[in-house]
C-alpha positions, 0 to 999 in steps of 0.5 A: 436216794442214790444216783445211778448211771450204770449197772456198776453204780446200781450195785454200788448204791445197793451195797451202800444201803440206798432205799431208792435209786434214780436214773435216766433212760434216753434223752429226756433227762437232765444227765442225758449226755453226762451219764451212761444212760440206760435204754428202754430195754434196761428198764425191766432188768434195773427194776428186777435188780432193785426190787430183789434188794428192796430198793425203789426205782425212780426214773428221771424224765425232767427235761423240757418236752417239745411237741414232736416228743410227746409221743416218745414221752408217752412211750417212755412212761408206758414202758416205765409203768410196765417195767414196775418203775416206782415213780418218775421225777418230772418238771414238765406238765405234759409229763406230769399229767400223762403220768397221772393219767396212767397211774404212774407215781410222780415226784416233782423235780427241783427244776420246778423251783418250789419255794413256797407253800402255795406251790406245794399246795398246787403240786400236791394235786399231781405228786406224792414227793416234792423236791424243793428249790436248792436255794431255800434255807432249812428254816424255809424248808421246815416252814413248808413241812409244817404247812404240809402237816398242819394243813393235811396236804396229801398227794394223789395216793392219799399220803402226806406229801413228802419233802425231798432235798439234795443232801450231797453233790454238785451244785449249779450256779443257776436257780435250781439248775435252770441255766442257759450258759451252755446253750448261749455259748455252744448251742447245747442246752442244759435244760435238755440234759446237754450241759457242757459245764462252761461255768466250771472253767476259769475265766480272765477279765481283759481290759480292751483299752490296755490289754491288761488281763486279770484272773478273777480272784484266783477262783472259779467264780461260777463253779460252786464247791460241792454240797455236803450236809453230813455235818448238820444232817440232824438239823435236816431230819429235824426240819421234816425232810423225808428224802435225802437225794445224793447228786452224781449220776455221772460219777463213778461207782465207788463215789456212789457207794462211798457217799451212800454208805456215809449218809446211811450211817449218819442217818442211822446214827441220828436215829440211835443217838450216836451222831457225834462230831467225831463221827462227822469228822470220819464221814467227811474224811471218807467223802473227801476220798471220792470226787469232789470240788471241795465242800460247803453247806449250800444255802441251808444254814442261811448263807446268801453267797456261794463258796467257789471252787479253788481249782479245776476238777476233783479234789479227791484225796484218792485216785484210782489207777486202772490195772487190768481185768479179772480173768477168773475167780475160784470160789472154793478157795476165794482167789481171783486171777487177773491180767495186768494190762497197763504199764503199772505195777502192783505190790503186796500192801497196795489198796485195790478196787474191783468194779463190775456190773454184778460185783458193784464195788469191792475194795481190799488190801493186797496181802499176797501176790502169786505168779505161777503159784509162787509168791512175788514182790510185785507184778507188772504189765502182761503178768497174769497173777492171783490174789485172795479176796473175801467177796466173789468177783467176776470175769471182766471186772475192772481192777484198779490200784487206789493211790493217795493223792499228794496235794501239789497246790 
C-alpha cells in the first residue's frame, strides 16, 4: 500500500506496482499540512484512475474529531462512499461508527495503538484490517495473526481480519505517532495533522549556572532513522502480515515509485524463491537514492532503543535538480521538446527524470540533445531543445537532472 499526496504520486504508485494507495482529503487526516492534500472534488477522479489500474483506494480520516466537525466528517464519508473509495483508515470512534452505519469499509489506524489480542477482538467488530502499534516486535505481531486464525476472528464483511504494518518510511519518536511536542511548543497539533516536526531538529543542553553548552552526542536524539524492512521482509510475511504500508504522503513521486517498486519486487522474490542477500543489497542501494534519514529495522526484531538520525534532512544518494518544462511531445518519432528555464546545463550522458500528473515518473539517460535539429554538446538556460524518449510525455511535465550526491560529512 503506497502513499499518495499528489496525482504525480498516484501514477508513480501504480507504475511501481502498488495494490492499494492511501491519501487524505481536507483537514481530517494526519498529513493535512505536510502533503498536497486533495479536495472532495478529487475523490471521483482518484478512484477512477485507481480502479482502471486495479488498485484499491484508502482514504485517511485518522485525526481526532471535535463536536463541531461531526457534520463535516459525515459529508466527507458520504462523498467517499459515493465516489467508490475502497475503505477509510480511521482511529476516532465517531468516524468508525458512522462509516459502519453507511456500509463503508473501515481499517483501524496505527493511532489506535493496537498491541494485544483483546484489542484486536474489539476492533474486529468494526474493521476488516487493523494496523498494529509500531512498537511491536514481529514475535508479538505473529502472536496476533495466530490468534486471529485460531479463533476465527472476522470483520464486518465476514472475512478473517487482516493485519497491516508499516514496512518503510519515517518513524516518530512518540507511541504510534501520538505526540504533543508540536502542540506544546507551537500550538500546532500533530494529532490534527499539523505536526511541525520539532523532534527532527538538533538540540543543545545548556548549564544555567556556567553557561556551558553541549550538543547531545552529535545526534538528533528525538529523530529516528527511517524504517527499512527490505532485509527481513520474508520474516514479516512469515509472521502472517497481509498488508505492507509504505509511509510518505509528503514525499515526492520518485520516492513513491522507487520504494513501491523495491518492495513489490521483494514480495514477488519471496513468492518465487529468489529473495537473496544479493538482491537485498541492490534494493537497499536503490532505496537509498531517494529521501531517507538513514535506515534501521525499527522494533520488529526486538530492539528496545531507537537509532537516531546523524544529521538533519535527507541522506539520499541522488539529488533532483529542476531544469524546466516539457513543451511538446512528438509521439510518432518518440521525441520530447523541452525548455530549460533555470541557470543549469544539460549534456548527453546526464540522467534525467520527468514527473507529471499523467506521466507519473519517467527516468532516462540522455543519449543525444538537439537544438534547432542539430546535435549539441550541451544546452543552457533559455534553450528549447529535444531528446528521444521511450515513453510518451505531456506538455507541462517537469524535467529534472539527477545528480549523484557527494557526502561531505
